Structures are given as C-alpha cells and as structure tokens.
C-alpha positions as CSV (number, residue, x, y, z in Angstrom):
1,M,69.7,97.3,55.7
2,A,71.7,93.8,55.8
3,N,70.1,90.9,56.6
4,L,71.7,89.5,59.8
5,N,70.2,86.4,60.7
6,G,72.5,84.3,62.2
7,A,73.9,86.6,64.0
8,V,74.4,84.9,67.1
9,A,76.0,82.2,65.8
10,D,79.3,84.1,64.6
11,P,79.4,87.7,65.8
12,K,82.7,88.0,63.6
13,S,81.0,87.1,60.3
14,T,78.1,89.4,61.0
15,F,80.4,92.1,61.8
16,L,82.2,91.6,58.4
17,G,78.8,91.5,56.7
18,V,78.0,95.0,58.0
19,Y,81.5,95.9,56.7
20,S,80.4,95.0,53.2
21,V,77.2,97.1,53.3
22,L,79.3,100.0,54.5
23,K,81.6,99.6,51.6
24,S,79.1,99.2,49.1
25,E,77.2,102.3,50.3
26,L,80.6,104.3,50.3
27,L,81.4,102.9,46.9
28,N,78.1,104.4,45.4
29,D,78.1,107.6,47.5
30,P,75.9,110.2,45.6
31,A,78.0,113.2,46.7
32,F,80.9,111.9,44.2
33,E,80.5,110.6,40.5
34,F,82.7,107.7,40.6
35,T,84.7,106.3,37.3
36,D,85.6,102.4,37.3
37,D,89.1,103.1,38.3
38,S,88.5,105.3,41.5
39,R,85.7,103.0,42.7
40,Q,88.4,100.1,41.9
41,W,91.0,102.0,43.9
42,V,88.7,102.9,46.8
43,E,87.6,99.3,47.1
44,R,91.2,97.9,47.3
45,M,92.5,100.4,49.5
46,L,89.4,99.8,52.0
47,D,89.7,96.2,51.9
48,Y,93.7,96.5,52.3
49,N,93.6,98.8,55.4
50,V,90.0,98.5,57.3
51,P,89.2,94.9,58.0
52,G,92.7,93.4,58.3
53,G,93.2,93.7,61.9
54,K,92.1,91.8,65.4
55,L,88.9,94.1,65.0
56,N,89.0,94.3,68.6
57,R,88.2,97.9,68.9
58,G,84.9,97.6,66.5
59,L,83.4,94.3,68.1
60,S,83.9,95.7,71.5
61,V,81.2,98.7,70.8
62,I,78.6,95.5,70.0
63,D,80.2,93.4,73.1
64,S,79.6,96.7,75.2
65,Y,76.2,97.4,74.1
66,K,74.7,94.1,74.8
67,L,76.3,93.9,78.5
68,L,74.9,97.3,79.0
69,K,71.5,95.9,77.9
70,E,71.9,93.3,80.5
71,G,71.2,90.4,78.5
72,K,68.1,91.5,76.6
73,E,68.4,90.0,73.1
74,L,69.6,92.8,70.7
75,T,67.3,93.7,67.5
76,E,68.5,93.4,64.2
77,E,68.5,97.2,63.8
78,E,70.6,97.3,67.2
79,I,73.4,94.6,65.8
80,F,73.5,96.6,62.5
81,L,73.9,100.0,64.4
82,T,76.3,98.9,67.0
83,S,78.4,97.1,64.0
84,A,78.2,100.2,62.1
85,L,79.8,102.3,65.0
86,G,82.6,99.6,65.3
87,W,83.3,99.8,61.6
88,C,83.5,104.0,62.3
89,I,86.0,102.9,64.8
90,E,88.0,100.8,62.6
91,W,87.8,103.2,59.6
92,L,89.4,105.7,62.3
93,Q,92.1,103.0,63.2
94,A,92.9,102.5,59.6
95,Y,93.1,106.3,58.8
96,F,95.9,106.8,61.7
97,L,97.7,103.6,60.8
98,V,98.1,104.4,57.0
99,L,99.5,108.1,58.0
100,D,101.3,106.6,60.8
101,D,103.5,104.3,59.0
102,I,104.3,107.0,56.7
103,M,105.7,109.1,59.6
104,D,107.4,106.4,61.2
105,G,108.6,105.1,57.9
106,S,107.7,101.7,58.8
107,H,107.9,98.6,56.4
108,T,105.3,96.3,57.6
109,R,101.9,96.5,59.2
110,R,99.4,93.3,60.3
111,G,102.0,91.1,58.5
112,Q,102.2,92.6,55.1
113,P,103.8,95.7,53.7
114,C,102.4,98.9,54.9
115,W,99.9,100.5,52.6
116,Y,102.3,103.2,51.2
117,K,104.8,100.6,50.4
118,V,102.6,99.0,47.9
119,P,103.6,99.6,44.5
120,K,102.1,102.3,42.5
121,V,100.3,103.5,46.0
122,G,103.5,105.6,47.8
123,M,102.2,108.9,48.7
124,I,98.6,108.8,47.4
125,A,98.4,106.9,50.6
126,I,98.3,110.5,52.4
127,N,95.0,111.5,50.4
128,D,93.7,107.5,51.3
129,G,94.3,108.5,54.7
130,V,92.3,111.6,54.3
131,L,89.4,109.6,52.4
132,L,89.4,107.2,55.2
133,R,88.8,109.8,57.9
134,N,86.1,111.4,55.8
135,H,84.2,108.0,55.5
136,I,83.4,108.1,58.8
137,P,81.0,111.3,58.8
138,R,79.5,109.8,55.9
139,I,78.4,106.5,57.4
140,L,77.4,108.3,60.5
141,K,75.1,110.6,58.4
142,K,73.5,107.7,56.5
143,H,72.6,105.7,59.5
144,F,72.5,108.0,62.5
145,R,70.9,111.3,61.0
146,E,67.6,110.8,62.5
147,K,68.8,109.5,66.2
148,P,68.5,111.9,68.9
149,Y,72.2,111.1,69.9
150,Y,73.4,112.0,66.2
151,V,75.2,115.2,67.1
152,D,76.5,113.3,70.4
153,L,78.2,110.7,68.1
154,L,79.6,113.5,65.7
155,D,80.9,115.1,68.6
156,L,82.4,112.1,70.1
157,F,84.3,111.2,67.0
158,N,85.8,114.6,66.7
159,E,86.6,115.0,70.2
160,V,88.7,111.6,70.0
161,E,90.3,112.3,67.0
162,F,91.5,115.7,68.1
163,Q,93.0,114.0,71.2
164,T,94.7,111.1,69.2
165,A,96.4,113.6,66.7
166,S,97.4,115.8,69.5
167,G,98.9,112.8,71.2
168,Q,100.7,112.0,68.1
169,M,102.2,115.6,67.9
170,I,103.5,115.1,71.3
171,D,104.9,111.7,70.6
172,L,106.8,113.3,67.4
173,I,108.0,116.5,68.9
174,T,109.4,114.4,72.1
175,T,111.4,112.6,69.9
176,L,112.8,115.4,68.6
177,E,113.7,116.9,72.0
178,G,114.9,113.2,72.9
179,E,117.5,113.0,70.3
180,K,119.1,116.2,71.8
181,D,118.5,114.9,75.6
182,L,117.4,111.2,76.2
183,S,116.8,112.3,79.8
184,K,114.0,114.2,78.8
185,Y,112.0,111.1,78.5
186,T,110.2,110.6,81.7
187,L,107.3,108.4,83.1
188,P,104.7,111.4,83.4
189,L,105.6,112.6,79.8
190,H,105.2,108.7,78.4
191,H,101.8,108.6,80.2
192,R,100.6,111.7,78.5
193,I,101.5,110.7,75.0
194,V,100.1,107.2,75.7
195,Q,97.0,108.7,77.2
196,Y,96.2,111.1,74.3
197,K,97.6,108.8,71.3
198,T,96.4,105.5,72.1
199,A,93.8,105.4,75.2
200,Y,91.3,107.5,74.1
201,Y,90.1,106.3,70.8
202,S,91.2,102.4,71.5
203,F,89.5,102.2,75.0
204,Y,87.2,104.9,75.9
205,L,85.5,105.5,72.2
206,P,84.2,101.9,71.7
207,V,82.5,102.2,75.2
208,A,81.7,105.5,75.0
209,C,79.7,104.8,71.3
210,A,77.7,102.1,73.2
211,L,76.7,104.5,76.2
212,V,75.3,107.0,73.6
213,M,73.5,104.4,72.0
214,A,71.9,103.2,75.1
215,G,70.9,106.7,75.9
216,E,73.6,107.5,78.5
217,N,75.1,111.2,79.1
218,L,78.9,110.7,78.6
219,D,79.3,113.4,81.7
220,N,77.9,111.1,84.0
221,H,80.4,108.8,83.2
222,I,83.8,110.4,83.8
223,D,84.7,107.5,86.4
224,V,84.5,105.1,83.2
225,K,86.4,107.2,81.1
226,N,89.3,107.5,84.0
227,V,89.3,103.5,84.4
228,L,89.6,103.2,80.5
229,V,92.5,105.5,79.9
230,E,94.0,103.9,82.6
231,M,93.4,100.6,80.9
232,G,94.7,102.4,77.8
233,T,98.0,103.0,79.4
234,Y,98.5,99.6,80.3
235,F,97.8,98.3,76.9
236,Q,100.3,100.7,75.5
237,I,102.8,99.7,77.9
238,Q,102.1,96.1,76.9
239,D,102.7,97.1,73.3
240,D,106.0,99.1,73.9
241,Y,107.2,95.9,75.9
242,L,106.2,93.5,72.9
243,D,108.1,95.9,70.4
244,C,110.9,94.8,71.8
245,F,110.4,91.4,73.5
246,G,107.6,90.3,71.2
247,E,108.1,87.7,68.3
248,P,107.5,89.7,64.9
249,E,105.6,86.4,63.7
250,K,103.0,86.9,66.6
251,I,102.7,90.7,66.7
252,G,102.4,90.8,62.9
253,K,105.5,93.8,62.8
254,I,108.9,94.4,63.3
255,G,109.6,96.7,66.4
256,T,111.4,99.9,65.6
257,D,111.2,101.6,68.9
258,I,114.7,101.6,70.0
259,E,116.2,102.7,66.1
260,D,113.1,105.5,65.9
261,F,114.5,107.1,69.5
262,K,110.7,106.6,70.9
263,C,109.7,107.9,74.3
264,S,109.0,103.9,75.2
265,W,108.1,103.0,78.6
266,L,111.5,100.6,78.4
267,V,113.8,103.3,77.6
268,V,112.3,105.4,80.7
269,K,112.7,102.5,82.8
270,A,116.0,101.9,81.7
271,L,116.9,105.8,82.4
272,E,115.6,105.0,86.0
273,R,117.5,101.9,86.6
274,C,120.7,102.7,85.1
275,T,124.4,103.2,86.5
276,E,126.3,106.1,85.0
277,G,128.1,103.5,83.0
278,Q,125.1,102.0,81.7
279,K,123.1,105.3,80.9
280,K,126.5,106.6,79.0
281,L,126.0,103.2,76.8
282,L,122.1,103.7,76.3
283,Y,122.8,107.5,75.2
284,E,125.4,106.3,72.7
285,H,123.6,103.4,71.1
286,Y,119.9,104.4,71.6
287,G,118.0,106.1,68.7
288,K,120.8,104.4,65.9
289,S,119.3,102.0,63.0
290,N,122.5,99.9,63.0
291,P,121.3,96.4,64.2
292,A,124.8,96.4,66.1
293,D,123.4,99.4,68.2
294,V,119.9,97.6,68.7
295,T,121.5,94.6,70.1
296,K,123.6,96.4,72.6
297,V,120.3,98.6,73.5
298,K,118.3,95.1,74.0
299,A,121.4,93.5,75.9
300,L,121.1,96.5,78.5
301,Y,117.6,95.9,79.0
302,N,118.0,92.1,79.7
303,E,121.0,93.4,82.1
304,L,118.2,95.6,83.9
305,D,115.7,93.0,83.9
306,L,113.1,94.9,82.2
307,Q,111.2,91.6,81.6
308,G,110.9,91.2,85.5
309,V,110.3,94.9,85.8
310,F,107.3,94.6,83.4
311,A,105.8,91.5,85.1
312,E,105.5,93.2,88.3
313,Y,104.0,96.4,86.5
314,E,101.4,94.1,84.8
315,S,100.2,92.4,88.0
316,K,100.2,95.7,89.8
317,S,98.1,97.3,87.2
318,Y,95.7,94.5,86.9
319,E,95.0,94.7,90.7
320,K,94.5,98.2,90.6
321,L,92.2,98.1,87.7
322,T,90.2,95.4,89.1
323,T,89.9,97.4,92.1
324,S,88.8,100.4,90.2
325,I,86.1,98.5,88.3
326,E,84.3,96.6,91.4
327,A,83.9,100.2,92.8
328,H,81.7,101.1,90.2
329,P,77.8,100.9,91.2
330,S,76.7,99.5,88.0
331,K,77.0,95.6,87.3
332,A,76.3,96.2,83.7
333,V,79.4,99.0,83.3
334,Q,81.6,96.6,85.3
335,A,80.8,93.7,83.2
336,V,81.7,96.0,80.2
337,L,85.2,97.2,81.8
338,K,86.0,93.5,83.0
339,S,85.3,92.2,79.6
340,F,88.0,94.9,78.2
341,L,90.5,93.9,80.8
342,S,90.2,90.3,80.2
343,K,90.7,90.8,76.5
344,I,94.2,92.5,77.0
345,Y,95.8,91.1,80.3
346,K,98.9,89.0,79.4
347,R,98.3,89.3,75.7
348,Q,101.0,88.2,73.6
349,K,100.2,90.0,70.4
C-alpha cells in the first residue's frame, strides 16, 4: 500500500499518488504476460486518458466519505480505499470518453487530441476502451475482495455502467430520429437521455461508493439518488449550454452539438419558443457541419434569448435542489449533497 503521509496537506497529490500505485499493479497483473511493448502501450494509454481531467468524480468519493464520517480523521487505509474507488470512477469515465469520442467523431478532449486521433492509435482505441473497462474489476478484486461490501461494489459499477451505456444508446438513436423530424426532440426525452447517460455515473456513483464503504445499504437512500440524478440533469444542461456559449479555451473542447444534431437542451428550448418562421430556419440549418449553418442556429438562439432562459433555469434549479437537500434528515448526507452542488453551481467549464 502507498505511503499516504501528508494526505491532509494536498488531497489531489495524494490521490495522484494512489493512481501511480494502481497503474503499477495493473502493469504487473499476473493474469497477463506483458512484453515491454505492451506494458509501454498500456502505460501511455492510461497516462493519456485517465488522470487528465478535473478528477471531480474521483475526489468526490473521498470528500463524501469524509463528510459521512462527520469530521473523524480517516485512517491511511480509508484514504487509500476511497481513493482507489475514486480512481475506478475515473477509469470508467476514461472508458466512456475514449469510445464516445470515436462515436461522435470528436477532435479534441481536455485540450488535446482525442486518443483515437493520436498517430498510430486509430481504432486500437476501441480495444483500449475495453481494457480500461476491464481494469475496474481488477482494482476492485485486488483491494476489496475481503471486504463485506465487495459484491455490492461490483454490483453498483455494473448497474451504473449498464445505465450509462443505455443512455448513450438512446442519445444515438434519438439523433437518427431527430434527423428525420426535429420535433421529436422534447424536454422529457432530453431528461431521460441525461439521467441515464450522465447523472448516474457522474453524480450518484461517487456518493454511492462512499455510502457502501461507510456500511450503508443503498436501498435506504433512494431519496439521495433522486437528488443526485436531478443534480446530474442540471449539470448536463449546463454542459449543453457551455457547448454552444462556453469558451473553448475554458471548457477544453470545441462544442459540436449543433453540427451533430444532438438532442440538446438548447434546441429543445428553441423549439418551444420559436415562431413558425424561426422553426423553419432551425429545421433548415440544424445538424449541418457547414460553419455558416452553425452561425445561423447560434444567431437564432441569441434572438430567442436562450442565455436568459438558461440563467432563469439555473437559479430555479438551484433553489429546488437546495430545498430537497435541506429536507434530508441526516446532516452528514446534507453536507455531502451541498458540497456537490457548490462544485457545479454557475461553473464556466
């Protein structure tokens, strides 16, 4: 186990220290005979895809667990195990993103070329995605096998992965329908995609990991799940907004929702507010990769004051979420949920 002295000083560097330990274990996994080439490939692939983001999901497991312990000092083992679970979520995220970028034909991710766009990688990235997915049970087996909640963790990751992949499927097949008829894009459909594609793994999973490790039964925390899914929906709507109105330097990628014919919150809101003439313009130009078409759609969004509509949605969402959180009987759980909300409210990237 890693020496985690100085954990209090800088949680992020402690967290990255645990990444190094897990990576080293995976590169020496006895289930596979590595050659130098294959070990170098996996190491480069991991370093490129796993630790590069904001790491919010992973760090949230540690923060949530600390709050559930209500100020009690964590042991070195608890710091290591919560970090390992946090990294399992970051591995899951990396797996989704590597494959998602191929499906969307994206160019950049986190301010650098998508993994499949890196010279000599190409479609090998598909197998790398599968490897990333397979690393998760390897980590869980190595560090949690003797724990009474081991099966609950495996079950939780399998459940959430299934929900996310199903959400991605609805997203992709909805786009096929939308290309035929844009009016198929509605708010309930958007919510459904977001709930499954983003909210479960980005919001519910980190807190669920902390609850399981704290010895809680997830069946007793359905209300927590509901608040977190609602928060995940708000987060994705922010994402849809930033895809169009955010600055690429800040968000680390160039938004392509308009070109990709995505069932984005903005297009759903535009459809609700359009006159017949504006609707015709939207039907004509949405989903085209030509920059002139994209500019026309963005101009229409400005005409419909979607920035104002979003600002109003954001403040109402914040009020509603705060009210739901404060209704929870446990102060520790309230603290976990409030810390999540404070991280995402009015974010710029």
